[in-house]
C-alpha positions as CSV (number, residue, x, y, z in Angstrom):
1,M,-30.1,-34.6,17.0
2,K,-33.5,-34.5,15.8
3,R,-34.7,-31.5,15.7
4,D,-38.0,-30.4,17.5
5,T,-40.7,-29.4,15.1
6,G,-43.3,-28.8,17.9
7,T,-45.3,-31.8,16.9
8,D,-45.5,-35.3,17.2
9,D,-46.6,-35.7,13.2
10,P,-43.6,-37.3,11.2
11,R,-44.9,-35.6,8.1
12,V,-44.2,-32.4,9.4
13,R,-40.8,-31.4,8.1
14,V,-38.8,-27.9,9.2
15,R,-36.5,-26.4,7.1
16,P,-32.9,-25.4,9.2
17,G,-32.8,-22.0,9.5
18,K,-30.2,-19.8,7.7
19,A,-28.0,-17.9,9.9
20,S,-28.2,-14.2,9.8
21,R,-24.9,-12.1,9.3
22,P,-24.1,-10.4,12.6
23,R,-24.9,-6.5,12.6
24,T,-22.0,-4.0,13.2
25,K,-22.3,-0.9,15.0
26,I,-19.4,0.4,13.0
27,R,-19.9,3.3,10.6
28,P,-17.4,4.2,7.6
29,S,-15.4,6.6,9.0
30,F,-15.1,8.4,5.3
31,K,-11.2,9.3,6.0
32,E,-11.0,9.9,2.2
33,A,-13.5,12.4,2.4
34,V,-12.8,15.8,1.1
35,P,-14.0,19.6,2.3
36,A,-16.2,21.3,-0.1
37,R,-18.7,24.4,0.8
38,V,-22.5,24.3,-0.4
39,V,-23.2,27.2,-3.0
40,G,-26.7,26.1,-4.2
41,V,-29.4,23.5,-3.8
42,D,-31.6,22.9,-6.7
43,R,-34.0,19.7,-6.6
44,G,-32.0,16.9,-4.8
45,R,-28.8,18.0,-6.5
46,Y,-26.0,20.4,-4.3
47,H,-23.5,22.3,-6.1
48,L,-20.3,22.7,-4.0
49,R,-17.5,24.9,-4.3
50,M,-14.0,22.4,-3.9
51,E,-11.2,24.2,-2.1
52,D,-9.3,24.8,-5.3
53,G,-12.2,26.6,-6.9
54,T,-13.5,23.8,-9.0
55,Q,-17.5,23.5,-9.3
56,V,-18.9,19.9,-8.5
57,T,-22.5,18.4,-8.5
58,A,-23.4,15.9,-5.4
59,V,-26.1,14.3,-4.3
60,K,-26.8,13.6,-0.2
61,A,-26.4,10.6,1.8
62,R,-29.4,9.4,3.2
63,E,-28.6,9.1,6.3
64,L,-28.1,13.0,6.7
65,G,-31.5,13.4,6.8
66,R,-33.9,15.7,4.6
67,G,-33.2,19.4,5.1
68,S,-30.0,18.7,6.8
69,V,-27.8,20.7,3.8
70,V,-28.6,24.0,2.9
71,V,-26.5,26.6,1.2
72,G,-23.5,28.0,3.1
73,D,-22.7,24.6,5.0
74,R,-19.2,23.6,5.0
75,V,-19.6,19.5,4.3
76,K,-17.0,16.5,3.5
77,V,-17.5,14.5,0.1
78,T,-16.4,11.5,-1.2
79,G,-16.7,9.9,-4.8
80,D,-15.8,12.2,-8.1
81,V,-15.0,15.9,-7.2
82,S,-13.3,16.2,-10.8
83,G,-16.3,18.8,-11.9
84,Q,-16.2,17.2,-15.2
85,K,-20.1,16.3,-17.2
86,D,-22.4,14.2,-15.8
87,T,-20.4,13.0,-12.8
88,L,-21.6,13.3,-9.3
89,A,-19.6,13.6,-5.7
90,R,-21.8,12.3,-2.6
91,V,-22.1,14.7,0.4
92,V,-21.8,12.9,3.5
93,R,-21.1,15.0,6.5
94,V,-22.0,18.6,7.5
95,L,-19.6,20.1,9.6
96,D,-20.4,22.3,12.7
97,R,-22.3,25.9,11.5
98,T,-20.9,29.3,13.0
99,T,-24.5,30.6,12.3
100,E,-28.1,29.5,10.8
101,L,-30.3,32.0,9.8
102,R,-33.6,30.4,10.7
103,R,-37.3,31.5,9.7
104,S,-40.7,30.1,11.8
105,T,-43.5,28.8,9.6
106,E,-46.2,31.4,9.0
107,E,-48.8,28.7,10.8
108,G,-47.2,29.4,13.8
109,D,-46.6,25.8,14.6
110,G,-43.0,26.1,15.9
111,R,-41.3,24.3,12.9
112,E,-38.2,25.8,12.0
113,R,-36.4,26.4,8.8
114,V,-32.9,27.0,8.2
115,I,-32.6,29.0,5.1
116,V,-28.6,29.8,5.0
117,S,-25.7,28.6,7.3
118,N,-22.2,30.2,7.8
119,V,-22.7,33.9,7.5
120,D,-21.8,36.9,9.7
121,Q,-23.6,39.6,8.0
122,M,-27.3,40.0,6.6
123,A,-27.9,42.5,4.0
124,I,-31.5,44.0,4.3
125,V,-32.0,45.2,0.7
126,T,-35.2,47.4,0.8
127,A,-36.7,50.0,-1.8
128,L,-37.4,53.0,-1.1
129,A,-39.9,53.1,-3.6
130,Q,-42.0,50.8,-5.8
131,P,-42.5,48.7,-3.3
132,E,-43.1,51.1,-0.6
133,P,-40.4,50.4,2.2
134,R,-42.0,48.2,5.0
135,T,-40.7,48.8,8.5
136,G,-42.2,45.8,10.0
137,M,-40.2,43.4,7.5
138,I,-36.9,45.2,8.3
139,D,-37.7,45.2,11.7
140,R,-38.3,41.4,11.6
141,C,-35.1,40.9,9.4
142,L,-33.2,43.1,12.4
143,V,-34.6,40.5,15.3
144,A,-33.3,37.5,12.9
145,A,-30.1,38.8,12.5
146,Y,-29.3,39.5,15.9
147,D,-30.5,36.3,17.2
148,S,-28.5,34.4,14.3
149,G,-25.2,36.7,15.4
150,M,-25.3,38.2,12.4
151,K,-24.0,42.0,11.8
152,P,-27.2,43.6,10.1
153,L,-26.4,46.0,7.0
154,L,-29.3,48.1,5.7
155,V,-29.2,48.6,1.7
156,L,-31.6,51.2,0.6
157,T,-32.5,50.9,-3.5
158,K,-34.4,52.9,-6.1
159,A,-33.0,56.2,-4.6
160,D,-33.7,58.0,-7.5
161,L,-37.4,57.4,-6.6
162,A,-37.7,58.8,-3.4
163,A,-35.3,60.3,-0.5
164,P,-33.8,58.0,1.8
165,T,-34.1,60.7,4.8
166,D,-37.0,59.5,6.7
167,L,-36.4,56.1,6.4
168,V,-32.2,56.9,7.7
169,S,-33.4,58.8,10.5
170,Y,-35.8,55.8,11.6
171,Y,-32.8,53.6,11.8
172,D,-29.9,55.5,12.3
173,P,-30.3,55.6,16.3
174,L,-29.9,51.7,16.2
175,G,-26.1,52.1,14.7
176,V,-26.8,50.2,11.6
177,S,-24.7,50.7,8.5
178,W,-26.6,51.7,5.9
179,F,-26.0,52.3,1.9
180,V,-27.9,53.9,-0.9
181,T,-28.1,52.7,-4.4
182,E,-30.0,54.0,-7.5
183,A,-33.2,51.7,-9.3
184,Q,-30.3,50.2,-11.9
185,A,-27.9,50.2,-9.1
186,S,-25.4,52.4,-10.9
187,E,-22.0,53.5,-9.1
188,R,-23.8,55.5,-6.8
189,G,-23.1,54.3,-3.2
190,L,-21.6,50.8,-4.7
191,D,-18.1,51.0,-3.9
192,Q,-18.7,51.3,-0.1
193,L,-21.4,48.8,0.0
194,L,-18.8,46.6,-2.0
195,E,-16.1,47.6,0.8
196,A,-18.6,46.5,3.5
197,L,-19.3,42.8,1.9
198,T,-15.2,42.3,0.9
199,G,-14.3,39.7,3.0
200,H,-17.7,38.8,4.8
201,N,-20.1,36.2,4.1
202,T,-23.1,37.9,3.6
203,V,-26.9,37.3,2.8
204,L,-29.4,39.3,1.3
205,V,-33.0,39.4,2.3
206,G,-35.9,41.1,1.5
207,H,-39.0,41.6,-0.3
208,S,-39.7,40.6,-3.8
209,G,-39.2,43.5,-6.2
210,V,-36.8,45.4,-4.2
211,G,-33.7,45.0,-6.4
212,K,-31.9,42.1,-4.6
213,S,-30.9,40.7,-7.9
214,T,-29.8,43.5,-10.0
215,L,-27.4,44.7,-7.2
216,L,-25.9,41.5,-7.1
217,N,-25.5,41.6,-11.0
218,V,-23.6,44.7,-10.8
219,L,-21.5,43.9,-7.4
220,I,-20.7,40.4,-9.5
221,P,-21.4,40.6,-13.4
222,D,-21.1,37.3,-13.9
223,A,-23.6,36.3,-11.3
224,D,-26.2,36.7,-14.0
225,R,-29.6,36.5,-11.7
226,A,-32.8,36.9,-13.5
227,T,-34.8,40.1,-12.5
228,G,-38.4,41.3,-12.6
229,H,-40.6,44.1,-11.9
230,V,-43.4,45.3,-9.5
231,N,-46.9,44.7,-9.9
232,E,-48.6,48.3,-10.6
233,V,-51.9,46.7,-8.8
234,T,-50.6,45.3,-5.9
235,G,-47.1,47.1,-5.2
236,K,-45.5,43.6,-4.9
237,G,-42.5,41.9,-6.8
238,R,-42.4,38.9,-8.6
239,H,-40.4,36.2,-7.6
240,T,-37.4,36.0,-9.8
241,S,-34.9,34.1,-7.4
242,T,-36.1,30.4,-6.5
243,S,-33.6,29.6,-4.4
244,A,-30.8,30.5,-2.3
245,V,-27.3,30.6,-4.5
246,A,-24.0,32.0,-3.2
247,F,-21.6,33.7,-5.6
248,S,-17.8,34.9,-4.9
249,L,-17.0,38.4,-4.6
250,P,-13.9,39.6,-6.9
251,E,-11.5,40.6,-3.4
252,G,-13.0,37.9,-1.2
253,G,-16.0,36.8,0.5
254,T,-19.3,35.3,-0.7
255,V,-22.8,37.1,-1.1
256,V,-25.9,34.7,-1.0
257,D,-29.0,35.7,-3.0
258,T,-32.3,34.6,-1.8
259,P,-35.7,34.3,-2.9
260,G,-37.8,37.3,-2.0
261,V,-40.1,36.8,1.0
262,R,-43.5,38.3,1.7
263,S,-43.0,37.4,5.8
264,F,-40.7,36.2,8.2
265,G,-41.5,34.1,11.1
266,L,-40.3,34.7,14.8
267,S,-41.7,32.3,16.6
268,H,-38.4,30.6,17.6
269,V,-37.0,34.0,19.0
270,T,-37.0,34.7,22.7
271,S,-38.8,38.1,23.8
272,D,-35.3,39.1,24.8
273,N,-33.8,38.3,21.6
274,I,-36.3,40.5,20.1
275,L,-35.9,43.5,22.4
276,R,-32.1,43.4,21.6
277,A,-33.2,44.3,17.9
278,F,-34.8,47.5,19.4
279,G,-31.4,49.2,20.9
280,D,-33.0,52.6,21.3
281,L,-35.8,50.8,23.3
282,A,-33.7,48.8,25.4
283,E,-32.6,51.3,27.1
284,V,-35.9,52.7,28.0
285,A,-36.7,49.2,28.9
286,E,-34.1,49.2,31.7
287,G,-36.8,51.4,33.7
288,C,-39.6,48.6,33.9
289,P,-40.5,46.3,36.7
290,R,-38.4,42.5,36.5
291,G,-39.9,40.2,34.5
292,C,-42.1,43.2,32.5
293,P,-44.0,41.4,29.6
294,H,-43.9,45.2,27.3
295,E,-46.9,44.7,26.4
296,A,-49.7,47.5,26.1
297,D,-51.8,46.6,29.5
298,S,-48.3,45.7,31.2
299,L,-48.3,47.3,34.7
300,D,-45.7,50.1,35.0
301,C,-44.0,49.2,31.8
302,A,-41.7,52.0,30.9
303,L,-42.0,51.9,27.1
304,S,-45.9,53.1,27.4
305,E,-44.3,56.1,28.8
306,V,-42.6,57.1,25.7
307,T,-43.2,60.3,23.6
308,D,-40.9,60.8,21.1
309,E,-43.3,60.4,17.9
310,R,-39.9,57.7,16.5
311,L,-40.0,56.0,19.4
312,V,-43.5,55.6,19.8
313,A,-43.6,53.9,16.3
314,R,-40.9,51.8,17.5
315,V,-42.6,50.4,20.6
316,A,-45.8,49.9,18.4
317,S,-43.8,47.4,16.0
318,F,-41.7,46.0,19.0
319,R,-45.1,44.8,20.5
320,R,-46.4,43.5,17.1
321,L,-43.4,41.6,16.8
322,L,-44.2,40.2,20.4
323,S,-47.9,39.2,19.8
324,T,-47.3,37.9,16.4
325,R,-45.0,35.1,18.4
């Protein structure tokens, strides 16, 4: 049968089309994939710890998408998982997460970034001096911890430079466990802290220069994290940790060291969850009318009636967080 060329011109010839291979929706099952945990991410390479302790380097399957794999993730891996030099495995699946520590962008455009996953504790590391403690940052971290379903711990460093009394009394009513160490992270206070970390997956969060890496090097000598100093003029620390890395504790559990942060965006957190981080104010807020926005000009807001000096400061911090959202 002569093929219709769409024209009566006998000089026109049309080549027969090639049959295309039918598409399928069947995707690989990856039944042979084995479980692992992500302990580090560095320039497109994922450092994994297999169940037998083997350290493996892997790449990510393209279909997982950008930013889909973070430190702490439990994943499924195929390929060479021997851990030998110059070998690469492939992350093909990310398993469900139990928790996510998220941070909104500073621009406040609603974008969020997952910093670490599957941790059950957040250790908020704050120096008592050099740099000076910032309660606003601590409050933000507390909000992020409660919003993510993590237990917060307050770790106060450099106690040889300043007394912890004022900061402890400020947060003690919240029932947050606190630990005190000295500038060089000596034995003082470390035993109790190590006991609180053992058996848990904990993320360290705090400003640059507060001593996170120094603390980690004492808790886990093999960590060998670089340490920096605080600028005497600005009072700010220099970034020494450039990416989140998870380390195993001697008696079980992991600690995730994160880069120092200057701010912690919370635009993704609801106002109710922010109030959860201010447990000392939640009871006062029960006297507010239904639907109270708790702002300074809110009619009959019970928070505006507090007179205790410490609670007045807490109300101011709470309202600042509400306004910066």
